[in-house]
C-alpha positions in Angstrom: 89.4 -46.4 51.4 89.7 -43.5 53.7 87.2 -40.6 53.4 89.1 -38.1 55.6 92.0 -36.0 54.5 95.6 -37.1 55.2 96.8 -33.5 55.7 94.7 -31.4 58.0 94.5 -27.7 57.1 94.3 -26.4 60.7 94.2 -27.2 64.4 90.4 -26.7 64.2 90.1 -29.3 61.5 92.4 -31.5 63.5 90.0 -31.4 66.4 87.1 -32.1 64.1 88.9 -35.1 62.7 89.5 -36.4 66.2 85.9 -35.8 67.1 84.6 -37.7 64.0 87.1 -40.5 64.6 85.8 -40.9 68.1 82.3 -41.2 66.8 83.5 -43.9 64.4 85.1 -45.8 67.2 81.9 -45.5 69.3 79.8 -46.7 66.4 82.1 -49.7 65.9 81.8 -50.6 69.6 78.0 -50.3 69.4 77.9 -52.6 66.4 80.3 -55.1 68.0 78.1 -55.5 71.1 75.0 -55.6 68.9 76.4 -58.5 67.0 77.3 -60.3 70.2 73.6 -60.2 71.0 72.7 -61.3 67.5 71.4 -57.9 66.5 72.2 -56.4 63.1 72.4 -52.7 63.4 71.3 -50.7 60.5 72.7 -47.5 59.1 69.9 -45.1 57.9 70.9 -43.2 54.8 68.7 -40.2 54.1 68.7 -38.9 50.5 67.9 -35.2 50.8 68.8 -33.8 47.4 65.3 -33.3 45.9 63.6 -30.0 45.1 59.9 -30.9 45.2 59.0 -28.5 42.3 55.4 -29.9 42.1 54.8 -28.4 45.5 55.6 -24.9 44.4 55.2 -22.2 45.7 55.8 -23.6 49.2 58.6 -25.9 48.1 61.4 -24.0 46.4 65.0 -24.8 45.4 66.5 -23.0 48.3 64.1 -24.5 50.8 62.5 -27.6 49.4 59.8 -29.9 50.8 61.9 -32.1 53.0 62.7 -29.2 55.2 59.0 -28.2 55.6 56.3 -29.3 58.1 53.8 -30.1 55.3 51.9 -32.8 57.2 52.7 -32.5 60.9 54.5 -30.3 63.3 58.0 -31.3 62.2 59.6 -31.4 58.8 59.5 -34.3 56.4 63.3 -34.9 57.0 62.8 -34.9 60.8 59.8 -37.2 60.5 62.0 -39.6 58.4 64.7 -39.6 61.1 62.2 -40.2 63.9 60.9 -43.2 61.9 64.2 -45.0 62.5 64.0 -44.7 66.3 62.1 -48.0 66.5 64.9 -49.9 64.8 68.3 -51.0 66.0 69.9 -48.2 64.1 73.3 -46.5 64.2 73.9 -42.8 63.6 72.4 -41.8 60.2 74.2 -40.8 57.1 72.7 -37.9 55.2 73.4 -37.1 51.5 72.5 -33.6 50.5 73.8 -30.7 48.5 76.0 -27.7 49.5 73.2 -25.2 49.6 71.1 -27.2 52.1 73.9 -28.4 54.4 73.2 -26.0 57.3 69.5 -26.7 57.2 70.1 -30.4 57.5 72.5 -29.8 60.4 70.1 -27.6 62.2 67.1 -30.0 61.8 69.2 -32.8 63.2 70.3 -30.6 66.1 66.6 -29.8 66.9 65.9 -33.6 67.3 69.2 -34.1 69.2 70.3 -36.5 66.6 74.0 -36.6 65.6 74.7 -37.9 62.1 77.8 -40.0 61.5 78.4 -37.9 58.4 76.7 -35.3 56.2 77.9 -36.0 52.6 77.7 -33.0 50.3 77.1 -33.9 46.6 79.0 -31.5 44.5 76.3 -31.9 41.8 73.1 -33.9 41.6 73.7 -37.2 39.9 70.5 -39.1 40.8 70.2 -41.9 43.4 72.8 -44.5 42.2 75.8 -42.2 42.9 74.2 -40.8 46.0 73.8 -44.3 47.5 77.4 -45.2 46.4 78.8 -42.2 48.3 77.0 -43.3 51.4 78.0 -47.0 50.9 81.7 -46.0 50.6 81.5 -43.9 53.7 79.7 -46.7 55.6 82.1 -49.6 54.7 85.1 -47.4 55.7 83.6 -47.4 59.2 82.2 -51.0 59.2 82.6 -53.4 56.2 79.5 -55.3 57.3 77.2 -52.2 57.2 73.6 -52.7 56.2 72.1 -49.5 54.8 68.4 -48.5 55.1 68.1 -46.0 52.2 65.2 -43.6 52.7 64.2 -40.5 50.7 63.9 -37.7 53.2 60.6 -36.4 51.9 58.2 -39.4 52.2 55.2 -39.8 54.5 54.5 -43.1 56.4 51.5 -43.1 58.6 51.9 -46.6 60.2 55.4 -46.5 61.5 54.9 -49.9 63.3 54.1 -51.6 59.9 57.2 -49.9 58.4 59.5 -51.1 61.2 58.0 -54.6 60.9 58.7 -54.7 57.2 62.3 -53.6 57.7 62.8 -56.3 60.4 61.3 -58.9 58.0 63.6 -58.0 55.1 66.8 -57.6 57.2 67.9 -61.2 57.3 67.8 -61.4 53.5 69.6 -58.1 53.1 72.3 -59.3 55.5 72.7 -62.3 53.3 73.3 -60.3 50.2 69.8 -59.6 48.8 69.3 -56.0 47.5 65.8 -55.5 49.1 63.4 -52.8 47.9 60.1 -51.9 49.5 57.0 -52.4 47.4 54.0 -50.5 48.6 50.7 -52.3 48.4 48.6 -50.2 46.0 45.3 -48.7 47.0 44.3 -47.3 43.6 45.3 -47.6 39.9 47.9 -44.8 40.4 49.5 -43.5 37.2 52.0 -41.2 39.0 54.1 -44.0 40.5 56.4 -46.7 39.0 55.5 -50.3 39.8 57.4 -53.4 40.8 56.5 -56.9 39.5 57.0 -59.5 42.2 58.6 -62.8 41.3 58.6 -66.0 43.2 57.6 -65.9 46.8 60.4 -66.4 49.3 58.2 -66.3 52.4 55.2 -64.3 53.6 55.5 -60.7 52.2 58.9 -61.4 50.7 59.5 -62.0 47.0 62.2 -62.2 44.3 62.4 -59.1 42.2 61.1 -59.8 38.7 61.2 -56.3 37.1 60.5 -52.6 37.4 57.7 -50.9 35.4 57.5 -47.3 34.4 54.6 -45.1 35.3 51.6 -46.7 33.4 48.5 -45.3 31.8 45.2 -45.6 33.6 44.1 -48.9 32.0 47.5 -50.5 32.6 47.5 -49.3 36.2 44.1 -50.9 36.7 45.3 -54.2 35.3 48.3 -54.1 37.7 45.9 -53.5 40.6 43.6 -56.3 39.5 46.5 -58.8 39.1 47.7 -58.5 42.7 51.3 -59.1 41.5 52.4 -55.5 41.3 53.4 -53.1 44.0 54.2 -49.4 44.0 57.9 -48.5 43.7 58.7 -46.6 46.9 62.3 -45.7 46.2 63.3 -47.2 49.6 66.0 -49.9 49.9 67.6 -52.2 52.4 71.0 -53.6 51.4 74.6 -54.4 52.5 76.8 -51.6 51.6 79.5 -53.9 50.2 77.0 -55.9 48.2 75.7 -52.7 46.6 79.3 -51.6 45.7 80.0 -55.0 44.3 76.9 -54.9 42.1 77.7 -51.4 41.0 81.2 -52.5 40.0 79.7 -55.1 37.7 76.6 -53.2 36.4 77.8 -49.5 36.4 81.6 -49.5 36.9 82.0 -45.8 35.8 79.7 -44.7 38.6 81.6 -46.6 41.2 85.0 -45.5 39.9 84.0 -41.8 40.0 82.4 -42.1 43.4 85.3 -44.0 44.9 88.0 -41.6 43.6 86.0 -38.5 44.7 85.6 -40.0 48.2 89.3 -40.8 48.4 90.0 -37.2 47.7 87.2 -35.9 50.0 87.8 -33.2 52.6 86.2 -32.5 55.9 84.7 -29.1 56.6 82.9 -28.5 59.9 81.5 -32.1 60.1 80.6 -32.1 56.4 82.2 -34.6 54.0 82.9 -33.1 50.6 83.7 -35.5 47.8 86.1 -34.0 45.2 83.9 -31.9 42.9 86.1 -32.2 39.7 86.1 -36.0 39.9 82.4 -36.3 40.8 81.4 -34.1 37.9 82.5 -36.9 35.6 80.1 -39.3 37.2 77.2 -40.5 35.1 73.7 -39.6 36.3 71.5 -42.6 36.9 68.9 -44.0 39.4 69.6 -47.0 41.6 66.7 -48.7 39.8 68.3 -48.4 36.3 71.9 -48.7 37.3 71.6 -51.8 39.6 68.2 -53.1 40.5 66.9 -53.8 37.0 70.0 -55.7 36.2 70.9 -57.6 39.3 70.1 -61.2 40.0 70.1 -60.5 43.7 67.0 -58.3 43.9 64.2 -58.8 46.5 61.0 -57.2 47.4 59.3 -56.8 50.8 55.6 -55.9 50.7 54.8 -52.8 52.6 51.3 -51.7 53.7 51.9 -48.6 55.9 50.0 -45.6 54.6 52.9 -44.5 52.4 53.0 -41.4 50.3 55.8 -39.7 48.4 53.9 -36.4 48.9 54.9 -35.6 45.3 52.1 -33.1 44.5 49.4 -31.1 46.2 46.8 -33.8 45.5 48.9 -36.1 47.7 48.6 -33.7 50.6 44.9 -33.6 50.0 44.8 -37.4 50.1 46.6 -37.8 53.4 45.1 -34.8 55.3 42.0 -34.8 57.5 39.1 -33.5 55.4 35.8 -31.8 56.4 32.3 -33.1 55.6 32.6 -31.6 52.1 36.0 -33.2 51.4 37.9 -29.9 51.8 41.3 -29.4 53.5 42.0 -26.0 55.0 45.4 -24.9 56.4 46.1 -21.5 57.8 43.8 -18.4 57.7 41.1 -19.8 55.3 37.4 -19.1 55.1 35.3 -21.1 52.6 31.6 -21.2 51.6 29.9 -23.9 49.5 33.2 -25.5 48.4 33.8 -29.2 47.8 36.8 -31.5 47.3 39.4 -28.7 47.5 42.7 -28.0 49.2 43.3 -24.5 50.6 46.5 -23.3 52.2 47.4 -19.9 53.5 50.9 -19.0 54.9 50.6 -15.2 55.3 47.1 -13.8 54.7 43.4 -14.5 54.5 42.3 -16.8 51.7 38.5 -16.8 51.0 36.7 -19.0 48.5 33.1 -19.7 47.5 31.3 -22.0 45.1 34.4 -23.9 43.9 35.2 -27.6 43.5 38.3 -29.8 43.1 40.7 -26.9 43.4 44.1 -26.4 44.9 44.7 -22.9 46.2 48.1 -22.2 47.9 49.2 -18.8 49.1 52.6 -17.6 50.2 53.9 -14.1 50.9 55.0 -13.6 47.3 53.0 -16.1 45.1 49.6 -17.7 44.8 48.9 -21.0 43.0 45.5 -22.0 41.7 45.1 -25.4 40.1 42.7 -28.1 39.2 43.2 -30.8 41.9 43.4 -33.4 39.1 46.1 -31.4 37.2 48.6 -30.6 39.9 51.3 -32.6 38.2 51.4 -29.7 35.7 52.7 -27.3 38.4 56.2 -28.3 37.3 55.5 -26.6 33.9 54.8 -23.4 35.8 58.2 -23.8 37.6 60.0 -24.4 34.3 58.5 -21.2 32.9 59.6 -19.3 36.0 63.1 -20.6 35.5 63.1 -19.6 31.8 62.1 -16.1 32.9 64.8 -16.1 35.6 62.2 -15.2 38.3 63.5 -15.3 41.9 60.3 -17.0 43.1 61.4 -20.3 41.6 64.2 -20.5 44.1 63.8 -18.1 47.0 61.0 -17.3 49.5 60.8 -13.8 51.0 62.2 -15.5 54.1 65.7 -16.8 53.3 67.4 -19.2 55.7 71.1 -19.0 56.5 73.3 -21.0 58.8 73.1 -18.2 61.4 69.3 -17.6 61.2 67.2 -16.0 58.5 66.3 -12.7 56.8 63.0 -11.6 55.2 62.5 -8.7 52.7 59.8 -6.4 53.9 60.0 -3.5 51.5 62.0 -3.3 48.2 62.4 -0.2 46.1 64.9 1.2 43.6 67.5 2.6 46.1 66.4 1.2 49.4 65.4 -2.1 51.0 64.0 -3.0 54.4 64.7 -6.5 55.9 63.9 -8.3 59.1 66.9 -10.3 60.3 66.9 -13.0 62.9 70.2 -14.3 64.4 70.0 -17.4 66.4 71.6 -17.7 69.9 75.4 -18.1 69.7 75.6 -17.5 66.0 77.8 -15.0 64.1 77.5 -13.5 60.6 80.6 -13.1 58.5 83.0 -10.2 58.7 82.1 -8.4 55.5 81.8 -5.1 53.6 79.7 -3.8 50.7 80.8 -1.7 47.8 77.4 -0.2 46.9 75.2 0.1 50.0 75.1 1.5 53.6 73.0 -0.1 56.3 71.0 1.1 59.3 70.4 -1.5 62.1 67.6 -1.3 64.7 67.4 -4.0 67.3 63.8 -4.9 68.3 64.5 -8.0 70.3 67.5 -9.4 72.2 71.1 -8.1 72.4 73.5 -7.9 69.4 77.2 -7.6 69.3 78.3 -5.3 66.5 81.7 -5.0 64.9 82.2 -1.9 62.7 85.8 -1.4 61.6 87.9 -1.4 64.8 85.0 -0.9 67.1 83.1 -3.7 68.9 80.0 -2.7 71.0 76.6 -4.1 72.2 73.3 -3.0 70.7 70.2 -3.6 72.9 66.5 -3.4 72.2 65.4 0.0 70.7 69.0 0.9 70.0 70.4 1.5 66.5 73.6 2.0 64.6 74.8 3.0 61.1 77.2 1.0 58.9 78.7 3.3 56.3 79.4 2.1 52.8 82.7 0.3 52.5 83.2 -0.4 56.2 84.0 -3.8 57.5 81.3 -5.0 59.8 79.9 -8.1 61.6 76.8 -9.0 63.6 76.7 -11.6 66.3 74.3 -12.9 69.0 76.2 -13.8 72.2 72.9 -14.3 74.2 70.4 -17.1 74.8 67.4 -15.7 72.8 67.2 -14.9 69.1 68.2 -11.4 68.1 65.7 -9.7 65.8 66.5 -6.5 64.0 65.3 -4.3 61.2 67.9 -3.5 58.5 67.4 -0.6 56.2 69.8 -0.7 53.1 70.4 2.3 50.9 72.5 2.6 47.9 72.9 2.2 44.1 72.9 -1.6 44.1 71.2 -3.8 46.8 71.9 -7.3 45.4 73.0 -10.2 47.7 76.1 -10.6 45.6 77.5 -7.3 46.9 79.2 -9.0 49.8 83.0 -9.2 50.3 83.7 -11.8 53.1 86.9 -11.5 55.1 86.1 -14.1 57.8 83.3 -16.7 58.1 82.8 -19.3 60.8 80.7 -21.4 58.3 83.4 -21.7 55.7 81.6 -19.6 53.1 83.5 -17.5 50.5 80.5 -15.9 48.8 
């Protein structure tokens, strides 16, 4: 199975194809020498398709939690990537959606990590198809690939313990066991699924007996007391080919759709795009339901590493450093006589007095106030926002684009003011608008402006006017970000009033 197009659309694509092919050859050489030394190289697979709606208003559809520095200085995705550094690991595979592709690429670039492929799911179909796409991509490069499947938005405090668990499970995975990581429970948690361990294979390694859905409090306590149940982490270690073989037997339609969509995949700027029409026919199912609950080859490795899925604001309270009154404060926060609460401010002062067990989260356009024990219900708020078609469910005021970002500062009926940041070396599309004109004022850096047949430089404190209907483009040829203020005026100011003529990022809208 070949995941690259047989007919290349352009010379540029041809060069990309050669570049990717060289990386594949390099990877095969690395794995060959690793095997000569008795080392099994892993291929990390990061699943980055989640939205994290329970962490609204910080996590939103267009910029979800895996791309945010919720715990440390780097994003959850970057932290997950760094976690694999202590392993004998090859270049990672990342599975994400179309909307997030440039954010993934940029976050990898910041860490100076080059992925072997970024696979773009045409639609979200849960984890079983996502892992199948990665497995098909991996076996095309190396039939003996062993995949370390990791959600991109989990926290692990003790990385050494995680690395040790991976190393312990690797021999079984190499032999054909589908290994899952069961987290040693620290409380009768009702928000997690559980794994029932079967017969012991050796220390911390077990046969997989069964998966258990999220229990009620009494059942969770009985699981904790028994000592035979572990939290289901959603992390796996398995041979790519073994997984595909099991999928062929247990969920053949999923494998068929994934295989056909990858055979018809195209390459676009280092991204692998499975065929959308074929993939749309793929059933949606988790790897747990599709394979792990049905296989006879399942195994469990016990993991005690300070793991959290960071699935809700209470989880961030759990893992954060708290003051003497059990409060967590992030950002510009002043509190008085408060206890057991989580406060977060992104853009302005948050003050509180005399409250207990609250979550207060402030962003530029929304504030969440919730009981710390009821934060799972935040998803109900998100669903109501969706029903009302509110933009806050998806977009922040600051919107990220492959070239940089923009932020709405003032919005009125016939005008809008934005702050635009263009990263060094980046270029916006050549475009025009039917309903608005624009004024640009550069406040930092030097911009290259195209307006119809004129190309000129715009420096700090200089401005220009883009009339309605004129083709225009903005670029940053320099080494520092360009920051400018854009004033839009016209009868309609929506983002869909864009006609693109050229775009280096392959966008049509």
